C-alpha positions as CSV (number, residue, x, y, z in Angstrom):
1,M,-46.7,82.5,29.6
2,N,-49.8,84.3,28.6
3,T,-52.6,82.5,30.6
4,L,-54.7,80.6,28.0
5,K,-57.9,82.1,29.4
6,R,-61.1,81.3,27.4
7,T,-64.7,81.2,28.0
8,L,-65.5,77.7,28.3
9,A,-69.3,78.2,27.6
10,L,-68.6,79.2,23.9
11,V,-67.5,77.1,21.1
12,A,-64.7,78.6,18.9
13,T,-64.8,78.6,15.1
14,L,-63.0,75.6,13.9
15,A,-63.3,72.3,12.3
16,M,-62.6,69.4,9.9
17,T,-64.2,66.7,8.0
18,A,-62.2,63.7,9.2
19,T,-61.6,60.5,7.0
20,A,-60.9,58.4,10.1
21,F,-61.7,58.1,13.7
22,A,-59.0,58.8,16.3
23,S,-57.5,55.5,17.0
24,C,-56.6,54.2,20.6
25,G,-54.1,52.0,19.0
26,D,-54.7,51.8,15.3
27,D,-51.4,52.9,13.7
28,K,-52.9,52.3,10.3
29,K,-55.4,55.1,10.8
30,E,-55.7,57.3,7.7
31,E,-54.3,60.9,8.0
32,N,-57.0,63.4,8.7
33,K,-57.8,65.7,5.9
34,A,-59.5,68.9,7.4
35,E,-61.6,71.6,5.9
36,T,-62.6,74.5,7.9
37,T,-66.2,75.0,9.0
38,T,-68.1,77.1,11.6
39,A,-69.2,75.2,14.8
40,A,-71.6,78.0,16.0
41,A,-73.1,77.1,19.4
42,T,-75.3,78.7,22.1
43,E,-74.2,79.0,25.6
44,A,-73.0,75.7,27.2
45,T,-74.5,74.4,30.4
46,T,-71.9,72.4,32.1
47,A,-72.7,70.4,35.2
48,A,-70.6,72.6,37.3
49,D,-72.6,75.5,36.3
50,G,-75.9,74.5,37.6
51,G,-76.6,71.3,35.5
52,E,-77.6,68.0,37.0
53,T,-75.1,66.4,39.6
54,T,-74.5,62.8,39.6
55,T,-72.3,61.4,42.4
56,T,-69.8,59.0,41.4
57,D,-67.0,57.0,43.3
58,G,-64.5,59.7,44.1
59,G,-63.3,63.3,43.9
60,N,-64.5,66.7,44.8
61,V,-68.3,66.7,44.4
62,G,-68.5,70.5,44.6
63,G,-66.3,71.0,41.4
64,D,-65.7,74.5,42.5
65,H,-62.7,75.0,40.1
66,V,-60.7,76.5,42.9
67,I,-57.0,75.2,42.5
68,D,-55.3,74.1,45.6
69,P,-52.4,76.3,46.6
70,S,-50.0,73.3,46.3
71,V,-50.4,73.2,42.5
72,K,-47.8,75.4,40.9
73,Q,-49.0,78.0,38.2
74,D,-47.6,80.5,35.7
75,G,-45.2,78.1,34.0
76,D,-43.5,79.1,30.8
77,T,-44.8,76.3,28.6
78,F,-47.9,74.1,28.9
79,T,-46.7,70.5,27.8
80,V,-48.8,67.7,26.8
81,A,-47.6,64.3,26.0
82,A,-49.0,61.3,24.1
83,W,-47.8,58.4,21.8
84,N,-49.2,59.8,18.5
85,A,-50.8,62.8,16.9
86,D,-54.3,61.3,16.7
87,D,-55.9,63.3,19.5
88,V,-53.7,65.8,21.2
89,P,-53.4,68.3,18.5
90,Y,-57.1,68.4,17.9
91,L,-58.2,68.6,21.4
92,I,-55.6,71.6,21.7
93,A,-57.1,73.0,18.6
94,Q,-60.6,72.7,20.1
95,W,-59.5,74.3,23.4
96,K,-57.6,77.1,21.9
97,G,-60.1,77.9,19.2
98,L,-57.7,77.1,16.2
99,S,-58.1,75.4,12.9
100,Y,-57.7,71.6,12.8
101,D,-56.1,71.5,9.3
102,T,-52.8,73.3,10.5
103,I,-52.6,72.3,14.1
104,V,-50.3,69.3,13.7
105,E,-47.9,71.3,11.7
106,D,-48.2,74.4,13.9
107,L,-47.4,72.6,17.1
108,A,-44.5,70.9,15.5
109,N,-43.1,74.3,14.5
110,N,-43.8,75.8,18.0
111,K,-46.5,78.3,16.4
112,V,-49.0,77.8,19.2
113,D,-48.4,80.3,21.9
114,G,-47.2,78.7,25.2
115,V,-48.2,75.2,24.3
116,N,-45.8,72.1,23.5
117,A,-47.0,68.8,22.3
118,I,-44.6,65.9,22.9
119,I,-45.4,63.3,20.2
120,F,-43.5,60.1,20.7
121,G,-44.6,58.4,17.4
122,V,-44.8,54.9,18.9
123,G,-47.5,52.4,19.8
124,G,-49.6,53.2,22.8
125,G,-48.0,50.5,25.1
126,E,-44.6,51.8,24.3
127,A,-45.6,55.3,25.6
128,S,-45.3,54.0,29.2
129,E,-41.8,53.7,28.8
130,R,-41.4,57.2,27.3
131,Y,-43.4,58.7,30.1
132,D,-41.0,57.0,32.7
133,Q,-38.0,58.4,31.0
134,L,-39.6,61.9,31.1
135,F,-40.2,61.4,34.8
136,N,-36.7,60.3,35.4
137,D,-35.0,63.1,33.4
138,G,-37.2,65.6,35.0
139,G,-38.4,67.1,31.7
140,D,-41.2,69.5,31.5
141,L,-44.6,67.8,31.6
142,D,-47.9,69.0,32.5
143,V,-50.6,66.7,31.2
144,Y,-50.1,63.2,29.7
145,F,-52.4,60.6,28.1
146,C,-52.7,56.9,29.3
147,E,-54.4,53.9,27.7
148,A,-56.8,51.8,29.5
149,D,-54.6,48.9,29.7
150,W,-51.9,50.4,31.7
151,A,-53.5,53.7,33.1
152,L,-53.5,52.4,36.7
153,K,-49.8,52.1,36.7
154,Y,-49.9,55.9,36.8
155,I,-53.1,56.6,38.5
156,N,-52.3,54.6,41.6
157,D,-49.0,56.5,41.9
158,D,-49.3,59.8,43.6
159,T,-45.9,60.8,42.5
160,K,-47.0,60.4,38.8
161,T,-50.7,61.7,38.8
162,L,-52.6,64.5,40.4
163,D,-55.7,64.2,42.4
164,L,-58.0,66.2,40.1
165,A,-59.8,67.6,43.1
166,K,-56.7,69.8,43.5
167,L,-57.6,71.4,40.2
168,G,-61.1,72.0,41.7
169,L,-62.6,69.3,39.5
170,G,-65.3,67.2,40.8
171,D,-68.1,64.9,40.0
172,A,-70.3,67.6,38.9
173,D,-68.0,68.2,36.1
174,F,-68.3,64.9,34.7
175,A,-71.8,64.0,35.5
176,N,-72.6,62.4,32.1
177,M,-69.7,60.3,31.5
178,Y,-70.1,56.7,30.8
179,D,-69.8,54.6,34.0
180,Y,-66.9,52.4,32.8
181,T,-64.7,55.4,31.9
182,N,-65.4,56.7,35.3
183,Q,-64.0,53.5,37.0
184,I,-60.9,53.3,34.9
185,G,-60.0,56.9,36.0
186,L,-60.0,56.3,39.8
187,T,-57.4,55.0,41.9
188,S,-57.9,51.7,44.0
189,D,-59.2,54.0,46.8
190,G,-61.7,55.9,44.6
191,V,-60.0,59.1,43.9
192,R,-60.2,60.5,40.6
193,K,-57.0,60.9,38.8
194,G,-57.9,60.4,35.2
195,V,-60.7,61.3,32.9
196,S,-61.3,60.5,29.3
197,W,-62.9,62.6,26.5
198,Q,-63.9,59.6,24.4
199,A,-66.0,56.3,24.8
200,A,-64.4,53.4,23.0
201,A,-67.5,51.1,23.0
202,G,-67.6,48.3,20.5
203,G,-70.2,46.4,18.6
204,F,-70.4,43.5,16.0
205,A,-70.2,44.8,12.4
206,Y,-71.3,42.2,9.7
207,R,-72.0,41.9,6.2
208,A,-75.7,42.4,5.9
209,D,-76.2,40.5,2.6
210,L,-74.1,37.5,4.0
211,A,-76.3,37.6,7.2
212,E,-79.4,37.3,5.1
213,E,-78.0,34.5,2.9
214,Y,-76.7,32.2,5.7
215,L,-78.6,33.2,8.7
216,G,-81.8,34.7,7.3
217,A,-81.1,37.9,9.3
218,K,-82.6,40.8,7.4
219,T,-82.2,43.5,10.0
220,P,-79.6,44.4,12.8
221,E,-82.4,43.4,15.1
222,E,-82.7,39.9,13.8
223,M,-79.0,39.6,13.5
224,Q,-78.7,40.5,17.3
225,E,-80.9,37.8,18.1
226,K,-78.6,35.4,16.2
227,V,-75.6,36.3,18.1
228,K,-77.2,37.6,21.5
229,D,-74.8,35.6,23.7
230,W,-71.7,33.5,23.1
231,D,-73.6,30.2,22.8
232,A,-75.8,31.7,20.2
233,F,-72.8,33.2,18.6
234,V,-71.2,29.7,18.1
235,A,-74.3,28.3,16.8
236,A,-74.5,31.0,14.4
237,A,-70.9,30.5,13.4
238,K,-71.5,26.8,12.8
239,E,-74.3,27.6,10.5
240,V,-72.6,29.9,8.4
241,S,-69.6,27.7,8.1
242,E,-71.8,24.7,7.1
243,K,-73.8,26.7,4.6
244,S,-70.9,28.5,3.0
245,G,-68.9,25.1,2.8
246,Q,-66.5,26.5,5.3
247,K,-65.5,29.3,3.2
248,V,-66.9,32.0,5.4
249,A,-66.0,32.7,9.1
250,L,-68.4,34.6,11.2
251,A,-65.6,36.3,13.2
252,D,-62.5,38.2,12.0
253,S,-60.0,36.9,14.4
254,L,-59.3,35.4,18.0
255,G,-58.0,38.7,19.0
256,G,-61.2,40.6,18.0
257,L,-63.3,37.8,19.8
258,W,-61.1,38.2,22.9
259,Q,-61.5,42.2,23.0
260,A,-65.2,41.4,23.4
261,F,-65.3,38.3,25.6
262,A,-62.7,39.7,28.1
263,C,-65.2,42.6,29.0
264,G,-67.6,39.8,30.4
265,R,-65.4,38.8,33.3
266,T,-67.0,39.0,36.6
267,Q,-64.0,38.6,39.0
268,P,-60.8,40.7,38.8
269,W,-57.8,38.9,37.3
270,V,-55.8,39.4,40.6
271,K,-57.5,38.9,44.0
272,D,-55.6,38.9,47.4
273,N,-52.4,39.2,45.3
274,K,-53.2,35.9,43.5
275,L,-54.0,35.1,39.9
276,V,-57.6,34.1,39.3
277,I,-58.3,31.4,36.9
278,D,-62.0,30.8,37.1
279,D,-64.9,29.4,35.0
280,F,-64.9,32.5,32.8
281,C,-61.5,31.3,31.5
282,T,-62.8,27.7,30.9
283,K,-65.9,29.4,28.8
284,F,-63.5,31.2,26.7
285,G,-61.4,28.2,26.0
286,D,-64.5,26.3,25.1
287,T,-65.9,29.0,22.9
288,A,-62.7,29.7,21.2
289,K,-62.2,26.0,20.3
290,A,-65.6,25.6,19.0
291,L,-65.2,28.4,16.7
292,W,-61.6,27.4,15.8
293,D,-62.4,23.9,15.0
294,C,-65.6,24.6,12.8
295,G,-63.9,27.6,11.0
296,G,-66.2,30.1,12.7
297,V,-63.2,32.3,13.5
298,T,-60.3,32.8,11.0
299,K,-56.7,32.1,12.1
300,N,-55.5,35.5,11.1
301,N,-53.7,37.7,13.6
302,Q,-55.0,41.3,14.3
303,W,-52.7,43.9,12.9
304,S,-49.8,41.7,11.8
305,D,-51.5,39.7,9.1
306,E,-52.4,41.3,5.8
307,A,-55.1,38.7,5.5
308,W,-56.8,40.0,8.5
309,T,-58.7,42.9,6.7
310,A,-58.2,41.2,3.3
311,A,-60.7,38.4,4.5
312,G,-63.3,41.0,4.7
313,V,-62.7,42.3,1.2
314,S,-62.7,38.8,-0.3
315,G,-65.9,38.0,1.6
316,N,-64.3,35.3,3.6
317,V,-65.3,37.0,6.8
318,M,-68.7,38.0,7.7
319,G,-68.1,40.1,10.7
320,Y,-65.5,42.2,12.8
321,F,-65.6,43.1,16.3
322,V,-65.0,46.9,16.1
323,S,-64.8,49.8,18.5
324,T,-65.8,53.5,17.9
325,W,-62.4,54.4,16.6
326,G,-61.9,51.4,14.4
327,F,-64.8,52.1,12.0
328,G,-62.9,54.6,9.9
329,G,-59.5,52.6,10.2
330,F,-59.2,48.8,9.9
331,F,-62.9,48.1,9.5
332,L,-63.0,50.6,6.4
333,D,-60.0,48.7,5.2
334,A,-62.0,45.4,5.4
335,A,-64.6,46.7,3.2
336,G,-62.0,47.7,0.6
337,G,-62.2,51.6,1.3
338,E,-64.8,54.0,0.0
339,G,-66.0,52.4,-3.4
340,G,-64.5,49.2,-2.5
341,A,-65.7,45.6,-3.2
342,Q,-67.7,45.4,0.1
343,Y,-68.1,49.1,0.9
344,G,-71.7,50.0,1.8
345,K,-72.8,46.3,2.5
346,W,-72.4,46.4,6.3
347,N,-74.6,46.7,9.3
348,V,-73.6,46.7,13.2
349,C,-75.4,45.1,16.2
350,E,-74.6,45.1,19.8
351,G,-73.0,41.4,19.6
352,P,-72.9,38.7,22.3
353,Q,-71.2,41.0,24.8
354,S,-71.2,44.6,25.7
355,F,-67.5,45.6,25.3
356,Y,-65.1,48.5,24.9
357,W,-61.8,48.4,23.2
358,G,-59.0,50.9,23.9
359,G,-59.7,54.5,25.2
360,T,-57.4,57.0,26.6
361,W,-57.2,59.0,30.0
362,I,-56.1,62.4,30.5
363,V,-53.9,62.7,33.8
364,V,-51.9,65.6,35.2
365,N,-48.2,65.5,36.5
366,P,-48.3,66.4,40.2
367,N,-45.3,68.6,39.4
368,T,-47.3,70.7,36.9
369,D,-46.5,74.4,36.9
370,N,-49.6,75.2,34.9
371,G,-52.6,74.1,37.1
372,K,-54.9,76.6,35.5
373,E,-54.2,75.5,32.0
374,A,-54.4,71.8,33.0
375,Q,-57.9,72.7,34.5
376,E,-59.1,74.4,31.3
377,F,-57.8,71.8,28.8
378,I,-59.5,69.0,30.8
379,L,-62.8,71.0,31.1
380,S,-62.8,71.9,27.5
381,A,-62.1,68.1,26.4
382,T,-64.3,66.3,28.9
383,S,-66.8,68.5,30.4
384,D,-67.9,71.4,28.3
385,E,-71.0,70.1,26.5
386,A,-70.8,72.6,23.7
387,Q,-67.0,72.0,23.1
388,M,-67.8,68.3,23.2
389,T,-70.6,68.5,20.8
390,A,-68.3,70.4,18.3
391,Y,-65.7,67.8,18.8
392,A,-67.8,64.8,18.3
393,K,-69.1,66.3,14.9
394,N,-65.8,67.8,13.6
395,K,-63.2,65.2,14.6
396,P,-65.5,63.2,14.6
397,E,-65.5,61.4,17.8
398,Y,-67.7,59.3,20.2
399,V,-67.3,61.5,23.2
400,N,-67.5,60.4,26.7
401,N,-70.7,62.4,27.6
402,S,-74.0,60.3,27.3
403,K,-76.2,63.3,27.2
404,V,-74.2,64.9,24.2
405,M,-74.1,61.6,22.3
406,D,-77.8,60.9,22.9
407,D,-78.8,64.3,21.5
408,L,-76.6,63.8,18.4
409,I,-77.7,60.3,17.8
410,S,-81.3,61.1,18.2
411,S,-81.0,63.9,15.6
412,N,-79.5,61.5,13.2
413,T,-76.2,63.3,13.0
414,V,-73.9,62.2,10.1
415,F,-70.6,62.2,11.9
416,N,-68.5,61.3,8.8
417,E,-70.0,60.7,5.3
418,K,-67.4,58.2,4.3
419,I,-67.8,56.1,7.4
420,S,-71.6,56.4,7.3
421,G,-71.6,55.4,3.8
422,N,-70.2,51.8,4.7
423,F,-73.5,50.8,6.2
424,K,-76.5,49.5,4.6
425,D,-79.6,51.7,4.5
426,G,-77.8,54.5,6.3
427,Q,-77.8,52.7,9.6
428,N,-77.1,55.0,12.8
429,Y,-74.3,52.9,13.8
430,F,-73.4,55.1,16.8
431,A,-76.9,54.1,18.1
432,E,-75.9,50.5,18.7
433,L,-72.7,51.5,20.2
434,A,-74.4,53.6,22.7
435,K,-76.4,50.6,23.9
436,N,-73.2,49.0,24.9
437,A,-71.5,51.9,26.2
438,K,-74.2,52.3,28.9
439,S,-74.2,48.7,29.9
440,I,-70.5,48.0,30.4
441,D,-69.7,47.4,34.0
442,F,-66.2,47.4,35.5
443,K,-66.7,48.1,39.1
444,G,-64.4,46.1,41.2
445,L,-62.8,44.4,38.2
446,I,-59.8,46.7,37.3
447,T,-56.3,45.8,38.5
448,P,-52.8,47.1,37.5
449,Y,-52.0,43.7,35.9
450,D,-54.9,43.6,33.6
451,A,-53.0,44.4,30.3
452,T,-50.3,41.8,30.9
453,V,-52.6,39.1,32.3
454,K,-55.0,39.4,29.3
455,A,-52.2,39.2,26.8
456,D,-50.7,36.2,28.5
457,F,-54.1,34.4,28.7
458,V,-55.1,34.8,25.1
459,T,-51.5,34.0,23.8
460,A,-51.6,30.5,25.9
461,V,-55.1,29.8,24.6
462,R,-53.9,30.2,20.9
463,E,-50.4,28.9,21.0
464,E,-50.9,25.9,23.4
465,Y,-54.4,25.0,23.3
466,L,-55.7,25.9,19.9
467,E,-52.5,25.7,17.7
468,G,-50.4,23.4,20.0
469,G,-53.1,20.7,20.7
470,K,-52.0,20.8,24.5
471,S,-54.6,19.9,27.0
472,W,-56.6,22.8,28.8
473,D,-54.6,22.3,32.1
474,D,-51.3,22.4,30.3
475,A,-52.4,25.6,28.4
476,M,-53.4,27.1,31.8
477,D,-50.0,25.9,33.4
478,K,-48.2,27.8,30.7
479,F,-50.4,30.9,31.4
480,K,-49.4,30.8,35.0
481,D,-45.8,30.4,34.1
482,K,-46.0,33.3,32.0
483,V,-47.7,35.5,34.2
484,A,-45.3,34.6,37.1
485,E,-42.5,35.6,34.8
486,D,-44.2,38.9,33.9
487,V,-45.7,39.9,37.2
488,T,-43.1,38.8,39.7
489,T,-44.8,40.3,42.9
490,L,-47.9,38.0,42.9
491,D,-48.2,35.1,45.5
492,W,-48.6,31.5,44.3
493,D,-50.0,28.4,46.1
494,D,-47.3,25.7,46.5
């Protein structure tokens, strides 16, 4: 193939004005409508080319970009795989200097020279099965995308993911990534196998007028004080419920609550090959029950209930736990869309817990035959500050580079007028998310079983404890039974 050589220190002419953020799992995301603009930039200073170096937990600190001889090169086609078209096409467009508005169609029609995008068209969780099939069939695959919840399945498997040091990539290339994204990209032994271009930090978005009416909170700072921790959140929910005659819930769903709460765990879910049920679990049970009983959280299910976002439009829900990618998706739906009943009435604060929701990591097939292209694609998406700045504005995206985002936030960048218009007084909503992005700490907490265990836990809490009226001990017994069924390799006390 023609080697896809580019000067990574320059930003190509491309762009689009997106109507929705890229979703890490939001299949309801609106189709991006692009219009070409010019992203002119000066020479980029990457960490590898003399910028400040921050040493992290793994990888080649040097970042010399010398590809190991064991990595094959000069294959016919550079193949990238993902579960949907939310990200891959636009990252390819950014890298290759192509226009966003035709890239999806061009890739589908094999019009991008030497590049193939495999788009499964499934939910993120189903992608794992498709990747396994690709590996089993021996199909062409150079780079693929993994979700946070199941990334370690591949990152810890040397037959499925390449040590990025073999592409000459090291800590210096990713000096400004957010810490939690770094942790998820490392193997259990601290070797860097994956890296993300996005940070999916979350916050608590709420109706500003209802917060003032029921809680007396006139600013995001005052609202943050009202919900600064989970005990305060429960107290605020009870106050809202009481003053509204139980017509308004503070929180959108148990699932949304769990997305935030789960990031406060201080022990791994599995330790010494045994399931850990600790005070954290009990605290969530107590919090969930208090909110459930007082009407502080709705009984709607995320994604599956039409009432989930409709409750925001009707005014029966004051707030939603939202991540970076959700503001242009389900959260915009909850306002009724642009010009809707509740559009423009919202603010966002950090909420009771720093959290992230979703996110995607780029990994490389050890059998890639396009090592150079894999290296260049990763550098463009996750390291080159000029490229990441252009992508943040044009996609738009909350990119995984604290320096880039701090610069954009401090200059009051309007990433998307439609999304920004949903916030009262033009609040710089990314500024709130940045606070959480910097404080998420997952060191020593990530296990390959997290997605399964977390889902089994919240299901047991809801179905057995809250809806079923079972005791907490009975609910936890059900939880253990389900985990034993789903993760058959764990050890259990007699």
